[in-house]
C-alpha positions as CSV (number, residue, x, y, z in Angstrom):
1,Q,101.6,96.9,99.1
2,V,102.7,93.6,99.1
3,Q,101.4,90.8,101.4
4,L,102.7,87.4,101.6
5,V,101.0,84.7,103.9
6,E,102.9,81.2,104.7
7,S,101.0,78.3,105.9
8,G,102.1,74.5,105.8
9,G,104.2,74.5,108.8
10,G,103.9,72.1,111.8
11,L,105.4,69.2,113.5
12,V,106.5,66.2,111.7
13,Q,108.9,63.3,112.3
14,P,112.5,63.1,111.3
15,G,112.7,61.5,107.7
16,G,108.8,63.0,106.9
17,S,107.8,65.9,104.5
18,L,105.9,68.9,104.6
19,R,105.0,71.5,102.0
20,L,104.8,74.9,102.6
21,S,103.3,77.7,100.6
22,C,103.3,81.4,100.3
23,A,100.4,83.5,98.6
24,A,101.4,87.2,97.8
25,S,98.7,89.6,96.8
26,G,99.2,92.6,94.1
27,S,100.2,92.1,90.7
28,I,103.8,91.9,90.9
29,F,104.5,88.3,92.0
30,S,105.1,87.1,88.0
31,R,108.0,89.4,88.0
32,S,109.4,89.0,91.3
33,A,112.3,86.8,92.7
34,M,111.1,84.5,95.5
35,A,112.9,82.6,98.3
36,W,112.2,80.7,101.3
37,Y,114.7,81.8,104.7
38,R,114.7,80.2,107.9
39,Q,115.9,81.5,111.6
40,A,116.5,78.5,114.3
41,P,116.2,79.7,117.7
42,G,119.5,81.9,118.7
43,E,120.8,81.7,115.1
44,Q,120.9,84.3,112.2
45,R,118.2,84.0,109.3
46,E,119.6,82.0,106.3
47,L,118.6,81.3,102.9
48,V,117.0,77.9,102.2
49,A,116.2,78.4,98.5
50,R,115.5,81.0,95.8
51,I,113.6,80.8,92.3
52,T,113.9,83.9,90.0
53,R,111.0,85.3,87.8
54,F,112.8,82.8,85.0
55,E,112.5,80.2,87.3
56,S,116.2,79.5,87.8
57,T,116.7,78.0,91.7
58,N,119.4,78.0,94.1
59,Y,119.9,75.9,97.2
60,A,121.5,76.3,100.5
61,D,123.9,73.0,100.5
62,S,122.4,71.9,103.6
63,V,119.0,71.1,101.5
64,K,120.1,70.4,98.3
65,G,118.6,67.4,97.2
66,R,115.8,67.4,99.8
67,F,114.0,70.6,99.1
68,T,112.2,72.1,95.8
69,I,111.4,75.3,95.3
70,S,108.5,76.1,92.8
71,R,106.6,78.9,92.0
72,D,102.8,79.3,90.2
73,N,102.7,82.4,88.7
74,A,98.8,82.1,87.9
75,K,98.2,81.4,91.6
76,S,100.8,84.0,93.1
77,T,102.1,81.2,95.3
78,V,105.4,80.1,95.9
79,Y,106.3,76.5,97.2
80,L,108.9,74.8,99.0
81,Q,108.7,71.2,98.8
82,M,110.5,69.2,102.0
83,N,111.7,65.8,101.9
84,S,113.5,63.7,104.4
85,L,113.4,66.1,106.9
86,K,116.1,66.2,110.0
87,P,116.0,67.7,113.5
88,E,118.0,70.3,112.7
89,D,115.6,71.8,109.5
90,T,113.5,73.3,112.9
91,A,113.0,76.8,112.3
92,V,110.5,79.4,111.5
93,Y,110.2,79.5,107.7
94,Y,110.0,82.9,105.8
95,C,108.6,83.9,102.5
96,N,110.4,86.7,100.6
97,L,109.9,88.7,97.3
98,V,112.3,90.9,95.8
99,D,110.6,93.1,93.1
100,L,112.1,94.8,89.8
101,F,113.2,97.7,92.2
102,R,114.6,95.6,94.8
103,Q,112.2,96.0,97.2
104,S,111.9,93.4,99.6
105,Y,108.9,91.9,101.4
106,W,108.6,89.4,104.2
107,G,105.9,87.0,105.4
108,Q,105.3,86.7,109.0
109,G,106.6,83.1,109.4
110,T,105.8,79.5,109.7
111,Q,107.0,77.3,112.2
112,V,108.8,73.9,111.3
113,T,109.7,71.6,113.7
114,V,111.1,68.0,113.2
115,S,111.1,66.0,115.9
116,S,110.2,62.4,117.3
């Protein structure tokens, strides 16, 4: 069973930065695609950024140029560097892992609040 533990959320002012981390248990991390999703109150969960096991990335249009997803297979950790944060980035951010059998796993979420 894979467990994902997110960290790094918090309160930040508009224009500020945060880096989210997601550590995965088990041995399948390097063979899995990783992603960050977010869900704002009253909204559907949406894809923010994704990185494949070959380190190909894609981003939601709303975060392109501001967010960067990366992974460290040696640490079984995926990161989301968030710069130039806006109030509309406020949401619970979830880490997602999809293994080679398309089994999907989720973290518990970490709150990001952008407010002055």
